[in-house]
PDB file of N, CA, C and O in Angstrom:
ATOM      1  N   MET A   1      -8.214  60.144 -12.404  1.00  0.00           N
ATOM      2  CA  MET A   1      -7.287  59.324 -11.648  1.00  0.00           C
ATOM      3  C   MET A   1      -5.934  60.009 -11.537  1.00  0.00           C
ATOM      4  O   MET A   1      -5.326  60.018 -10.466  1.00  0.00           O
ATOM      5  N   ARG A   2      -5.459  60.586 -12.642  1.00  0.00           N
ATOM      6  CA  ARG A   2      -4.160  61.247 -12.645  1.00  0.00           C
ATOM      7  C   ARG A   2      -4.151  62.420 -11.660  1.00  0.00           C
ATOM      8  O   ARG A   2      -3.168  62.627 -10.950  1.00  0.00           O
ATOM      9  N   THR A   3      -5.242  63.184 -11.618  1.00  0.00           N
ATOM     10  CA  THR A   3      -5.333  64.324 -10.711  1.00  0.00           C
ATOM     11  C   THR A   3      -5.275  63.863  -9.265  1.00  0.00           C
ATOM     12  O   THR A   3      -4.593  64.475  -8.443  1.00  0.00           O
ATOM     13  N   ALA A   4      -5.985  62.790  -8.951  1.00  0.00           N
ATOM     14  CA  ALA A   4      -5.971  62.270  -7.578  1.00  0.00           C
ATOM     15  C   ALA A   4      -4.577  61.802  -7.188  1.00  0.00           C
ATOM     16  O   ALA A   4      -4.141  62.015  -6.057  1.00  0.00           O
ATOM     17  N   ALA A   5      -3.881  61.167  -8.119  1.00  0.00           N
ATOM     18  CA  ALA A   5      -2.520  60.711  -7.841  1.00  0.00           C
ATOM     19  C   ALA A   5      -1.584  61.898  -7.615  1.00  0.00           C
ATOM     20  O   ALA A   5      -0.742  61.866  -6.717  1.00  0.00           O
ATOM     21  N   LEU A   6      -1.730  62.942  -8.426  1.00  0.00           N
ATOM     22  CA  LEU A   6      -0.901  64.130  -8.254  1.00  0.00           C
ATOM     23  C   LEU A   6      -1.180  64.818  -6.920  1.00  0.00           C
ATOM     24  O   LEU A   6      -0.259  65.300  -6.262  1.00  0.00           O
ATOM     25  N   ARG A   7      -2.438  64.861  -6.527  1.00  0.00           N
ATOM     26  CA  ARG A   7      -2.802  65.514  -5.269  1.00  0.00           C
ATOM     27  C   ARG A   7      -2.379  64.697  -4.054  1.00  0.00           C
ATOM     28  O   ARG A   7      -2.264  65.237  -2.954  1.00  0.00           O
ATOM     29  N   ALA A   8      -2.150  63.414  -4.242  1.00  0.00           N
ATOM     30  CA  ALA A   8      -1.696  62.571  -3.136  1.00  0.00           C
ATOM     31  C   ALA A   8      -0.271  62.949  -2.712  1.00  0.00           C
ATOM     32  O   ALA A   8       0.088  62.772  -1.548  1.00  0.00           O
ATOM     33  N   ILE A   9       0.528  63.455  -3.620  1.00  0.00           N
ATOM     34  CA  ILE A   9       1.920  63.788  -3.312  1.00  0.00           C
ATOM     35  C   ILE A   9       2.017  64.855  -2.225  1.00  0.00           C
ATOM     36  O   ILE A   9       2.714  64.627  -1.237  1.00  0.00           O
ATOM     37  N   PRO A  10       1.348  66.023  -2.352  1.00  0.00           N
ATOM     38  CA  PRO A  10       1.444  66.995  -1.266  1.00  0.00           C
ATOM     39  C   PRO A  10       0.802  66.513   0.038  1.00  0.00           C
ATOM     40  O   PRO A  10       1.245  66.883   1.125  1.00  0.00           O
ATOM     41  N   VAL A  11      -0.241  65.689  -0.073  1.00  0.00           N
ATOM     42  CA  VAL A  11      -0.869  65.153   1.139  1.00  0.00           C
ATOM     43  C   VAL A  11       0.125  64.253   1.875  1.00  0.00           C
ATOM     44  O   VAL A  11       0.231  64.318   3.099  1.00  0.00           O
ATOM     45  N   LEU A  12       0.851  63.420   1.136  1.00  0.00           N
ATOM     46  CA  LEU A  12       1.879  62.582   1.757  1.00  0.00           C
ATOM     47  C   LEU A  12       2.973  63.441   2.383  1.00  0.00           C
ATOM     48  O   LEU A  12       3.513  63.101   3.436  1.00  0.00           O
ATOM     49  N   GLY A  13       3.296  64.552   1.729  1.00  0.00           N
ATOM     50  CA  GLY A  13       4.282  65.475   2.300  1.00  0.00           C
ATOM     51  C   GLY A  13       3.817  66.044   3.628  1.00  0.00           C
ATOM     52  O   GLY A  13       4.593  66.114   4.581  1.00  0.00           O
ATOM     53  N   TRP A  14       2.543  66.454   3.697  1.00  0.00           N
ATOM     54  CA  TRP A  14       2.008  66.974   4.958  1.00  0.00           C
ATOM     55  C   TRP A  14       2.011  65.886   6.036  1.00  0.00           C
ATOM     56  O   TRP A  14       2.284  66.174   7.201  1.00  0.00           O
ATOM     57  N   LEU A  15       1.711  64.647   5.661  1.00  0.00           N
ATOM     58  CA  LEU A  15       1.736  63.547   6.627  1.00  0.00           C
ATOM     59  C   LEU A  15       3.152  63.307   7.150  1.00  0.00           C
ATOM     60  O   LEU A  15       3.339  63.026   8.333  1.00  0.00           O
ATOM     61  N   TYR A  16       4.146  63.416   6.268  1.00  0.00           N
ATOM     62  CA  TYR A  16       5.540  63.260   6.693  1.00  0.00           C
ATOM     63  C   TYR A  16       5.932  64.386   7.650  1.00  0.00           C
ATOM     64  O   TYR A  16       6.644  64.146   8.626  1.00  0.00           O
ATOM     65  N   LEU A  17       5.481  65.600   7.383  1.00  0.00           N
ATOM     66  CA  LEU A  17       5.756  66.713   8.301  1.00  0.00           C
ATOM     67  C   LEU A  17       5.118  66.446   9.660  1.00  0.00           C
ATOM     68  O   LEU A  17       5.748  66.667  10.695  1.00  0.00           O
ATOM     69  N   ALA A  18       3.879  65.975   9.665  1.00  0.00           N
ATOM     70  CA  ALA A  18       3.196  65.681  10.926  1.00  0.00           C
ATOM     71  C   ALA A  18       3.924  64.579  11.685  1.00  0.00           C
ATOM     72  O   ALA A  18       4.077  64.660  12.904  1.00  0.00           O
ATOM     73  N   TYR A  19       4.375  63.544  10.968  1.00  0.00           N
ATOM     74  CA  TYR A  19       5.126  62.464  11.601  1.00  0.00           C
ATOM     75  C   TYR A  19       6.404  63.002  12.251  1.00  0.00           C
ATOM     76  O   TYR A  19       6.707  62.673  13.398  1.00  0.00           O
ATOM     77  N   GLY A  20       7.143  63.821  11.521  1.00  0.00           N
ATOM     78  CA  GLY A  20       8.372  64.392  12.062  1.00  0.00           C
ATOM     79  C   GLY A  20       8.122  65.235  13.299  1.00  0.00           C
ATOM     80  O   GLY A  20       8.900  65.187  14.252  1.00  0.00           O
ATOM     81  N   LEU A  21       7.051  66.001  13.294  1.00  0.00           N
ATOM     82  CA  LEU A  21       6.718  66.817  14.469  1.00  0.00           C
ATOM     83  C   LEU A  21       6.303  65.949  15.657  1.00  0.00           C
ATOM     84  O   LEU A  21       6.655  66.238  16.801  1.00  0.00           O
ATOM     85  N   MET A  22       5.552  64.887  15.375  1.00  0.00           N
ATOM     86  CA  MET A  22       5.106  64.017  16.465  1.00  0.00           C
ATOM     87  C   MET A  22       6.274  63.287  17.121  1.00  0.00           C
ATOM     88  O   MET A  22       6.347  63.218  18.348  1.00  0.00           O
ATOM     89  N   VAL A  23       7.184  62.746  16.323  1.00  0.00           N
ATOM     90  CA  VAL A  23       8.309  62.032  16.932  1.00  0.00           C
ATOM     91  C   VAL A  23       9.253  62.994  17.636  1.00  0.00           C
ATOM     92  O   VAL A  23       9.866  62.634  18.641  1.00  0.00           O
ATOM     93  N   ALA A  24       9.377  64.208  17.123  1.00  0.00           N
ATOM     94  CA  ALA A  24      10.214  65.205  17.795  1.00  0.00           C
ATOM     95  C   ALA A  24       9.595  65.611  19.125  1.00  0.00           C
ATOM     96  O   ALA A  24      10.314  65.837  20.099  1.00  0.00           O
ATOM     97  N   ALA A  25       8.270  65.708  19.176  1.00  0.00           N
ATOM     98  CA  ALA A  25       7.587  66.063  20.418  1.00  0.00           C
ATOM     99  C   ALA A  25       7.753  64.971  21.473  1.00  0.00           C
ATOM    100  O   ALA A  25       7.711  65.254  22.670  1.00  0.00           O
ATOM    101  N   LYS A  26       7.942  63.728  21.036  1.00  0.00           N
ATOM    102  CA  LYS A  26       8.154  62.613  21.965  1.00  0.00           C
ATOM    103  C   LYS A  26       9.623  62.476  22.361  1.00  0.00           C
ATOM    104  O   LYS A  26       9.987  61.553  23.090  1.00  0.00           O
ATOM    105  N   GLY A  27      10.466  63.391  21.883  1.00  0.00           N
ATOM    106  CA  GLY A  27      11.886  63.358  22.227  1.00  0.00           C
ATOM    107  C   GLY A  27      12.722  62.438  21.360  1.00  0.00           C
ATOM    108  O   GLY A  27      13.857  62.115  21.710  1.00  0.00           O
ATOM    109  N   ARG A  28      12.168  62.009  20.226  1.00  0.00           N
ATOM    110  CA  ARG A  28      12.910  61.130  19.316  1.00  0.00           C
ATOM    111  C   ARG A  28      12.918  61.737  17.917  1.00  0.00           C
ATOM    112  O   ARG A  28      12.275  61.188  17.022  1.00  0.00           O
ATOM    113  N   PRO A  29      13.607  62.830  17.697  1.00  0.00           N
ATOM    114  CA  PRO A  29      13.579  63.455  16.365  1.00  0.00           C
ATOM    115  C   PRO A  29      14.184  62.530  15.304  1.00  0.00           C
ATOM    116  O   PRO A  29      14.909  61.585  15.613  1.00  0.00           O
ATOM    117  N   ILE A  30      13.868  62.827  14.073  1.00  0.00           N
ATOM    118  CA  ILE A  30      14.408  62.053  12.952  1.00  0.00           C
ATOM    119  C   ILE A  30      15.928  62.180  12.988  1.00  0.00           C
ATOM    120  O   ILE A  30      16.464  63.287  12.956  1.00  0.00           O
ATOM    121  N   ARG A  31      16.616  61.049  13.055  1.00  0.00           N
ATOM    122  CA  ARG A  31      18.074  61.074  13.224  1.00  0.00           C
ATOM    123  C   ARG A  31      18.842  60.892  11.911  1.00  0.00           C
ATOM    124  O   ARG A  31      19.927  61.452  11.757  1.00  0.00           O
ATOM    125  N   HIS A  32      18.315  60.144  10.992  1.00  0.00           N
ATOM    126  CA  HIS A  32      19.035  59.890   9.749  1.00  0.00           C
ATOM    127  C   HIS A  32      19.160  61.183   8.953  1.00  0.00           C
ATOM    128  O   HIS A  32      18.178  61.900   8.758  1.00  0.00           O
ATOM    129  N   ARG A  33      20.374  61.476   8.495  1.00  0.00           N
ATOM    130  CA  ARG A  33      20.628  62.750   7.810  1.00  0.00           C
ATOM    131  C   ARG A  33      19.752  62.947   6.583  1.00  0.00           C
ATOM    132  O   ARG A  33      19.210  64.032   6.374  1.00  0.00           O
ATOM    133  N   VAL A  34      19.612  61.920   5.783  1.00  0.00           N
ATOM    134  CA  VAL A  34      18.823  62.051   4.554  1.00  0.00           C
ATOM    135  C   VAL A  34      17.342  62.254   4.885  1.00  0.00           C
ATOM    136  O   VAL A  34      16.678  63.103   4.291  1.00  0.00           O
ATOM    137  N   ALA A  35      16.835  61.473   5.832  1.00  0.00           N
ATOM    138  CA  ALA A  35      15.429  61.607   6.218  1.00  0.00           C
ATOM    139  C   ALA A  35      15.168  62.973   6.854  1.00  0.00           C
ATOM    140  O   ALA A  35      14.121  63.577   6.616  1.00  0.00           O
ATOM    141  N   ARG A  36      16.109  63.461   7.656  1.00  0.00           N
ATOM    142  CA  ARG A  36      15.949  64.784   8.275  1.00  0.00           C
ATOM    143  C   ARG A  36      16.034  65.880   7.208  1.00  0.00           C
ATOM    144  O   ARG A  36      15.270  66.845   7.247  1.00  0.00           O
ATOM    145  N   GLY A  37      16.955  65.733   6.264  1.00  0.00           N
ATOM    146  CA  GLY A  37      17.048  66.698   5.164  1.00  0.00           C
ATOM    147  C   GLY A  37      15.790  66.710   4.313  1.00  0.00           C
ATOM    148  O   GLY A  37      15.324  67.766   3.884  1.00  0.00           O
ATOM    149  N   ALA A  38      15.241  65.505   4.072  1.00  0.00           N
ATOM    150  CA  ALA A  38      13.990  65.414   3.306  1.00  0.00           C
ATOM    151  C   ALA A  38      12.852  66.089   4.061  1.00  0.00           C
ATOM    152  O   ALA A  38      11.980  66.707   3.451  1.00  0.00           O
ATOM    153  N   TRP A  39      12.859  65.971   5.399  1.00  0.00           N
ATOM    154  CA  TRP A  39      11.815  66.613   6.197  1.00  0.00           C
ATOM    155  C   TRP A  39      11.907  68.133   6.054  1.00  0.00           C
ATOM    156  O   TRP A  39      10.892  68.801   5.862  1.00  0.00           O
ATOM    157  N   TRP A  40      13.116  68.676   6.147  1.00  0.00           N
ATOM    158  CA  TRP A  40      13.272  70.130   6.022  1.00  0.00           C
ATOM    159  C   TRP A  40      12.936  70.619   4.617  1.00  0.00           C
ATOM    160  O   TRP A  40      12.337  71.682   4.457  1.00  0.00           O
ATOM    161  N   LEU A  41      13.312  69.857   3.608  1.00  0.00           N
ATOM    162  CA  LEU A  41      12.956  70.212   2.231  1.00  0.00           C
ATOM    163  C   LEU A  41      11.440  70.181   2.060  1.00  0.00           C
ATOM    164  O   LEU A  41      10.863  71.074   1.438  1.00  0.00           O
ATOM    165  N   ASP A  42      10.801  69.162   2.606  1.00  0.00           N
ATOM    166  CA  ASP A  42       9.345  69.059   2.552  1.00  0.00           C
ATOM    167  C   ASP A  42       8.696  70.235   3.272  1.00  0.00           C
ATOM    168  O   ASP A  42       7.709  70.789   2.789  1.00  0.00           O
ATOM    169  N   ALA A  43       9.240  70.621   4.422  1.00  0.00           N
ATOM    170  CA  ALA A  43       8.690  71.764   5.160  1.00  0.00           C
ATOM    171  C   ALA A  43       8.777  73.031   4.319  1.00  0.00           C
ATOM    172  O   ALA A  43       7.820  73.804   4.261  1.00  0.00           O
ATOM    173  N   PHE A  44       9.909  73.249   3.671  1.00  0.00           N
ATOM    174  CA  PHE A  44      10.068  74.436   2.819  1.00  0.00           C
ATOM    175  C   PHE A  44       9.077  74.415   1.666  1.00  0.00           C
ATOM    176  O   PHE A  44       8.397  75.408   1.406  1.00  0.00           O
ATOM    177  N   LEU A  45       8.997  73.285   0.976  1.00  0.00           N
ATOM    178  CA  LEU A  45       8.096  73.196  -0.176  1.00  0.00           C
ATOM    179  C   LEU A  45       6.630  73.328   0.242  1.00  0.00           C
ATOM    180  O   LEU A  45       5.849  74.010  -0.422  1.00  0.00           O
ATOM    181  N   SER A  46       6.263  72.674   1.341  1.00  0.00           N
ATOM    182  CA  SER A  46       4.864  72.678   1.763  1.00  0.00           C
ATOM    183  C   SER A  46       4.422  74.026   2.307  1.00  0.00           C
ATOM    184  O   SER A  46       3.282  74.435   2.087  1.00  0.00           O
ATOM    185  N   VAL A  47       5.298  74.718   3.008  1.00  0.00           N
ATOM    186  CA  VAL A  47       4.895  75.977   3.637  1.00  0.00           C
ATOM    187  C   VAL A  47       5.235  77.170   2.742  1.00  0.00           C
ATOM    188  O   VAL A  47       4.347  77.940   2.375  1.00  0.00           O
ATOM    189  N   VAL A  48       6.485  77.324   2.396  1.00  0.00           N
ATOM    190  CA  VAL A  48       6.926  78.523   1.665  1.00  0.00           C
ATOM    191  C   VAL A  48       6.453  78.508   0.211  1.00  0.00           C
ATOM    192  O   VAL A  48       5.875  79.484  -0.267  1.00  0.00           O
ATOM    193  N   VAL A  49       6.695  77.411  -0.482  1.00  0.00           N
ATOM    194  CA  VAL A  49       6.362  77.369  -1.913  1.00  0.00           C
ATOM    195  C   VAL A  49       4.846  77.354  -2.117  1.00  0.00           C
ATOM    196  O   VAL A  49       4.339  78.039  -3.006  1.00  0.00           O
ATOM    197  N   HIS A  50       4.121  76.587  -1.311  1.00  0.00           N
ATOM    198  CA  HIS A  50       2.659  76.607  -1.452  1.00  0.00           C
ATOM    199  C   HIS A  50       2.095  77.992  -1.151  1.00  0.00           C
ATOM    200  O   HIS A  50       1.183  78.447  -1.842  1.00  0.00           O
ATOM    201  N   ALA A  51       2.618  78.664  -0.142  1.00  0.00           N
ATOM    202  CA  ALA A  51       2.154  80.023   0.162  1.00  0.00           C
ATOM    203  C   ALA A  51       2.472  80.977  -0.986  1.00  0.00           C
ATOM    204  O   ALA A  51       1.675  81.865  -1.291  1.00  0.00           O
ATOM    205  N   ALA A  52       3.615  80.804  -1.616  1.00  0.00           N
ATOM    206  CA  ALA A  52       3.986  81.668  -2.742  1.00  0.00           C
ATOM    207  C   ALA A  52       3.082  81.447  -3.952  1.00  0.00           C
ATOM    208  O   ALA A  52       2.991  82.320  -4.814  1.00  0.00           O
ATOM    209  N   GLN A  53       2.416  80.306  -4.031  1.00  0.00           N
ATOM    210  CA  GLN A  53       1.529  80.000  -5.149  1.00  0.00           C
ATOM    211  C   GLN A  53       0.129  80.590  -4.983  1.00  0.00           C
ATOM    212  O   GLN A  53      -0.660  80.571  -5.928  1.00  0.00           O
ATOM    213  N   ILE A  54      -0.186  81.103  -3.821  1.00  0.00           N
ATOM    214  CA  ILE A  54      -1.544  81.594  -3.569  1.00  0.00           C
ATOM    215  C   ILE A  54      -1.955  82.714  -4.526  1.00  0.00           C
ATOM    216  O   ILE A  54      -3.074  82.664  -5.036  1.00  0.00           O
ATOM    217  N   PRO A  55      -1.113  83.732  -4.806  1.00  0.00           N
ATOM    218  CA  PRO A  55      -1.554  84.763  -5.763  1.00  0.00           C
ATOM    219  C   PRO A  55      -1.907  84.194  -7.139  1.00  0.00           C
ATOM    220  O   PRO A  55      -2.894  84.611  -7.744  1.00  0.00           O
ATOM    221  N   ALA A  56      -1.114  83.252  -7.634  1.00  0.00           N
ATOM    222  CA  ALA A  56      -1.424  82.640  -8.933  1.00  0.00           C
ATOM    223  C   ALA A  56      -2.709  81.820  -8.851  1.00  0.00           C
ATOM    224  O   ALA A  56      -3.494  81.788  -9.799  1.00  0.00           O
ATOM    225  N   ALA A  57      -2.919  81.164  -7.728  1.00  0.00           N
ATOM    226  CA  ALA A  57      -4.140  80.379  -7.553  1.00  0.00           C
ATOM    227  C   ALA A  57      -5.373  81.269  -7.513  1.00  0.00           C
ATOM    228  O   ALA A  57      -6.419  80.914  -8.057  1.00  0.00           O
ATOM    229  N   LEU A  58      -5.250  82.419  -6.872  1.00  0.00           N
ATOM    230  CA  LEU A  58      -6.380  83.358  -6.837  1.00  0.00           C
ATOM    231  C   LEU A  58      -6.732  83.850  -8.235  1.00  0.00           C
ATOM    232  O   LEU A  58      -7.907  83.979  -8.577  1.00  0.00           O
ATOM    233  N   ARG A  59      -5.711  84.125  -9.039  1.00  0.00           N
ATOM    234  CA  ARG A  59      -5.962  84.543 -10.424  1.00  0.00           C
ATOM    235  C   ARG A  59      -6.596  83.400 -11.219  1.00  0.00           C
ATOM    236  O   ARG A  59      -7.527  83.624 -11.993  1.00  0.00           O
ATOM    237  N   ALA A  60      -6.097  82.180 -11.031  1.00  0.00           N
ATOM    238  CA  ALA A  60      -6.618  81.028 -11.775  1.00  0.00           C
ATOM    239  C   ALA A  60      -8.051  80.711 -11.365  1.00  0.00           C
ATOM    240  O   ALA A  60      -8.848  80.277 -12.196  1.00  0.00           O
ATOM    241  N   ALA A  61      -8.388  80.921 -10.094  1.00  0.00           N
ATOM    242  CA  ALA A  61      -9.750  80.643  -9.622  1.00  0.00           C
ATOM    243  C   ALA A  61     -10.738  81.617 -10.244  1.00  0.00           C
ATOM    244  O   ALA A  61     -11.900  81.269 -10.455  1.00  0.00           O
ATOM    245  N   GLY A  62     -10.295  82.821 -10.538  1.00  0.00           N
ATOM    246  CA  GLY A  62     -11.144  83.793 -11.225  1.00  0.00           C
ATOM    247  C   GLY A  62     -12.431  84.123 -10.506  1.00  0.00           C
ATOM    248  O   GLY A  62     -13.434  84.427 -11.151  1.00  0.00           O
ATOM    249  N   GLY A  63     -12.428  84.072  -9.195  1.00  0.00           N
ATOM    250  CA  GLY A  63     -13.617  84.418  -8.443  1.00  0.00           C
ATOM    251  C   GLY A  63     -14.663  83.320  -8.376  1.00  0.00           C
ATOM    252  O   GLY A  63     -15.763  83.555  -7.875  1.00  0.00           O
ATOM    253  N   THR A  64     -14.347  82.114  -8.872  1.00  0.00           N
ATOM    254  CA  THR A  64     -15.317  81.027  -8.816  1.00  0.00           C
ATOM    255  C   THR A  64     -15.390  80.401  -7.428  1.00  0.00           C
ATOM    256  O   THR A  64     -16.321  79.649  -7.139  1.00  0.00           O
ATOM    257  N   ARG A  65     -14.431  80.698  -6.576  1.00  0.00           N
ATOM    258  CA  ARG A  65     -14.348  80.173  -5.226  1.00  0.00           C
ATOM    259  C   ARG A  65     -13.936  81.309  -4.313  1.00  0.00           C
ATOM    260  O   ARG A  65     -13.344  82.286  -4.773  1.00  0.00           O
ATOM    261  N   SER A  66     -14.231  81.203  -3.052  1.00  0.00           N
ATOM    262  CA  SER A  66     -13.832  82.268  -2.130  1.00  0.00           C
ATOM    263  C   SER A  66     -12.305  82.316  -2.026  1.00  0.00           C
ATOM    264  O   SER A  66     -11.643  81.285  -2.148  1.00  0.00           O
ATOM    265  N   PRO A  67     -11.747  83.501  -1.802  1.00  0.00           N
ATOM    266  CA  PRO A  67     -10.287  83.605  -1.660  1.00  0.00           C
ATOM    267  C   PRO A  67      -9.754  82.733  -0.517  1.00  0.00           C
ATOM    268  O   PRO A  67      -8.675  82.153  -0.637  1.00  0.00           O
ATOM    269  N   LEU A  68     -10.495  82.639   0.579  1.00  0.00           N
ATOM    270  CA  LEU A  68     -10.050  81.819   1.706  1.00  0.00           C
ATOM    271  C   LEU A  68     -10.003  80.339   1.326  1.00  0.00           C
ATOM    272  O   LEU A  68      -9.051  79.637   1.663  1.00  0.00           O
ATOM    273  N   SER A  69     -11.027  79.875   0.628  1.00  0.00           N
ATOM    274  CA  SER A  69     -11.058  78.489   0.169  1.00  0.00           C
ATOM    275  C   SER A  69      -9.933  78.213  -0.817  1.00  0.00           C
ATOM    276  O   SER A  69      -9.279  77.172  -0.747  1.00  0.00           O
ATOM    277  N   THR A  70      -9.710  79.141  -1.729  1.00  0.00           N
ATOM    278  CA  THR A  70      -8.637  78.996  -2.701  1.00  0.00           C
ATOM    279  C   THR A  70      -7.286  78.928  -2.005  1.00  0.00           C
ATOM    280  O   THR A  70      -6.454  78.087  -2.345  1.00  0.00           O
ATOM    281  N   ALA A  71      -7.062  79.804  -1.038  1.00  0.00           N
ATOM    282  CA  ALA A  71      -5.793  79.807  -0.306  1.00  0.00           C
ATOM    283  C   ALA A  71      -5.614  78.513   0.481  1.00  0.00           C
ATOM    284  O   ALA A  71      -4.519  77.951   0.498  1.00  0.00           O
ATOM    285  N   ALA A  72      -6.665  78.036   1.129  1.00  0.00           N
ATOM    286  CA  ALA A  72      -6.563  76.809   1.925  1.00  0.00           C
ATOM    287  C   ALA A  72      -6.270  75.597   1.042  1.00  0.00           C
ATOM    288  O   ALA A  72      -5.410  74.780   1.372  1.00  0.00           O
ATOM    289  N   LEU A  73      -6.979  75.482  -0.068  1.00  0.00           N
ATOM    290  CA  LEU A  73      -6.746  74.357  -0.969  1.00  0.00           C
ATOM    291  C   LEU A  73      -5.349  74.420  -1.587  1.00  0.00           C
ATOM    292  O   LEU A  73      -4.723  73.384  -1.815  1.00  0.00           O
ATOM    293  N   THR A  74      -4.864  75.622  -1.857  1.00  0.00           N
ATOM    294  CA  THR A  74      -3.515  75.776  -2.397  1.00  0.00           C
ATOM    295  C   THR A  74      -2.470  75.394  -1.352  1.00  0.00           C
ATOM    296  O   THR A  74      -1.458  74.777  -1.685  1.00  0.00           O
ATOM    297  N   MET A  75      -2.706  75.753  -0.093  1.00  0.00           N
ATOM    298  CA  MET A  75      -1.755  75.361   0.953  1.00  0.00           C
ATOM    299  C   MET A  75      -1.718  73.842   1.127  1.00  0.00           C
ATOM    300  O   MET A  75      -0.653  73.277   1.379  1.00  0.00           O
ATOM    301  N   VAL A  76      -2.846  73.188   0.998  1.00  0.00           N
ATOM    302  CA  VAL A  76      -2.873  71.731   1.170  1.00  0.00           C
ATOM    303  C   VAL A  76      -2.332  71.021  -0.065  1.00  0.00           C
ATOM    304  O   VAL A  76      -1.480  70.140   0.055  1.00  0.00           O
ATOM    305  N   PHE A  77      -2.811  71.388  -1.243  1.00  0.00           N
ATOM    306  CA  PHE A  77      -2.479  70.660  -2.461  1.00  0.00           C
ATOM    307  C   PHE A  77      -1.468  71.352  -3.363  1.00  0.00           C
ATOM    308  O   PHE A  77      -0.940  70.728  -4.283  1.00  0.00           O
ATOM    309  N   GLY A  78      -1.190  72.620  -3.120  1.00  0.00           N
ATOM    310  CA  GLY A  78      -0.244  73.351  -3.960  1.00  0.00           C
ATOM    311  C   GLY A  78      -0.746  73.504  -5.380  1.00  0.00           C
ATOM    312  O   GLY A  78      -1.947  73.619  -5.624  1.00  0.00           O
ATOM    313  N   MET A  79       0.177  73.503  -6.297  1.00  0.00           N
ATOM    314  CA  MET A  79      -0.136  73.708  -7.705  1.00  0.00           C
ATOM    315  C   MET A  79      -1.028  72.594  -8.254  1.00  0.00           C
ATOM    316  O   MET A  79      -1.760  72.807  -9.220  1.00  0.00           O
ATOM    317  N   THR A  80      -0.970  71.406  -7.645  1.00  0.00           N
ATOM    318  CA  THR A  80      -1.792  70.311  -8.159  1.00  0.00           C
ATOM    319  C   THR A  80      -3.280  70.584  -7.986  1.00  0.00           C
ATOM    320  O   THR A  80      -4.106  69.913  -8.604  1.00  0.00           O
ATOM    321  N   TRP A  81      -3.629  71.558  -7.158  1.00  0.00           N
ATOM    322  CA  TRP A  81      -5.050  71.918  -7.053  1.00  0.00           C
ATOM    323  C   TRP A  81      -5.414  72.946  -8.105  1.00  0.00           C
ATOM    324  O   TRP A  81      -6.313  72.699  -8.909  1.00  0.00           O
ATOM    325  N   TRP A  82      -4.749  74.089  -8.126  1.00  0.00           N
ATOM    326  CA  TRP A  82      -5.228  75.157  -9.003  1.00  0.00           C
ATOM    327  C   TRP A  82      -4.883  74.941 -10.464  1.00  0.00           C
ATOM    328  O   TRP A  82      -5.571  75.487 -11.326  1.00  0.00           O
ATOM    329  N   LYS A  83      -3.860  74.180 -10.785  1.00  0.00           N
ATOM    330  CA  LYS A  83      -3.558  73.908 -12.191  1.00  0.00           C
ATOM    331  C   LYS A  83      -4.562  72.950 -12.819  1.00  0.00           C
ATOM    332  O   LYS A  83      -4.700  72.918 -14.042  1.00  0.00           O
ATOM    333  N   THR A  84      -5.253  72.182 -12.014  1.00  0.00           N
ATOM    334  CA  THR A  84      -6.206  71.202 -12.558  1.00  0.00           C
ATOM    335  C   THR A  84      -7.641  71.690 -12.536  1.00  0.00           C
ATOM    336  O   THR A  84      -8.550  70.936 -12.881  1.00  0.00           O
ATOM    337  N   GLN A  85      -7.865  72.926 -12.140  1.00  0.00           N
ATOM    338  CA  GLN A  85      -9.222  73.489 -12.101  1.00  0.00           C
ATOM    339  C   GLN A  85      -9.619  73.987 -13.479  1.00  0.00           C
ATOM    340  O   GLN A  85      -8.843  74.680 -14.136  1.00  0.00           O
ATOM    341  N   PRO A  86     -10.832  73.637 -13.926  1.00  0.00           N
ATOM    342  CA  PRO A  86     -11.287  74.150 -15.230  1.00  0.00           C
ATOM    343  C   PRO A  86     -11.595  75.652 -15.113  1.00  0.00           C
ATOM    344  O   PRO A  86     -12.029  76.133 -14.066  1.00  0.00           O
ATOM    345  N   THR A  87     -11.363  76.361 -16.192  1.00  0.00           N
ATOM    346  CA  THR A  87     -11.723  77.780 -16.239  1.00  0.00           C
ATOM    347  C   THR A  87     -13.196  77.884 -16.610  1.00  0.00           C
ATOM    348  O   THR A  87     -13.853  76.876 -16.869  1.00  0.00           O
ATOM    349  N   THR A  88     -13.703  79.095 -16.631  1.00  0.00           N
ATOM    350  CA  THR A  88     -15.122  79.293 -16.949  1.00  0.00           C
ATOM    351  C   THR A  88     -15.434  78.881 -18.385  1.00  0.00           C
ATOM    352  O   THR A  88     -16.585  78.567 -18.689  1.00  0.00           O
ATOM    353  N   GLU A  89     -14.443  78.872 -19.274  1.00  0.00           N
ATOM    354  CA  GLU A  89     -14.656  78.464 -20.661  1.00  0.00           C
ATOM    355  C   GLU A  89     -14.544  76.957 -20.831  1.00  0.00           C
ATOM    356  O   GLU A  89     -14.724  76.448 -21.937  1.00  0.00           O
ATOM    357  N   GLY A  90     -14.242  76.219 -19.730  1.00  0.00           N
ATOM    358  CA  GLY A  90     -14.133  74.768 -19.829  1.00  0.00           C
ATOM    359  C   GLY A  90     -12.732  74.277 -20.155  1.00  0.00           C
ATOM    360  O   GLY A  90     -12.525  73.075 -20.317  1.00  0.00           O
ATOM    361  N   GLU A  91     -11.775  75.179 -20.254  1.00  0.00           N
ATOM    362  CA  GLU A  91     -10.400  74.800 -20.534  1.00  0.00           C
ATOM    363  C   GLU A  91      -9.641  74.664 -19.225  1.00  0.00           C
ATOM    364  O   GLU A  91     -10.105  75.112 -18.176  1.00  0.00           O
ATOM    365  N   ASP A  92      -8.471  74.043 -19.295  1.00  0.00           N
ATOM    366  CA  ASP A  92      -7.645  73.952 -18.107  1.00  0.00           C
ATOM    367  C   ASP A  92      -7.104  75.313 -17.754  1.00  0.00           C
ATOM    368  O   ASP A  92      -6.842  76.136 -18.632  1.00  0.00           O
ATOM    369  N   ALA A  93      -6.933  75.554 -16.450  1.00  0.00           N
ATOM    370  CA  ALA A  93      -6.375  76.823 -15.983  1.00  0.00           C
ATOM    371  C   ALA A  93      -4.915  76.909 -16.385  1.00  0.00           C
ATOM    372  O   ALA A  93      -4.252  75.883 -16.539  1.00  0.00           O
ATOM    373  N   PRO A  94      -4.407  78.123 -16.555  1.00  0.00           N
ATOM    374  CA  PRO A  94      -3.010  78.278 -16.970  1.00  0.00           C
ATOM    375  C   PRO A  94      -2.046  77.790 -15.925  1.00  0.00           C
ATOM    376  O   PRO A  94      -0.833  77.853 -16.125  1.00  0.00           O
TER     377      PRO A  94
END
């Protein structure tokens, strides 16, 4: 349950990014300063920080999953995906 709750956070972030893009495409961008700032912060965290985590995720996966799958899951869920994956010894990944 805890893992699912943690993984919901980046999914909600991606949904907020999609919402911001959709309203901007309709000519009504997010106007409130705090909400717009949160959108840009979310964009940075979701795109830049998740992409920066891919090398660590590949090491944590240890070849148990394809590199493409590992990269895609890391982009969607970030650290909440690869930190919760069991290692081959049955322990949590570093």
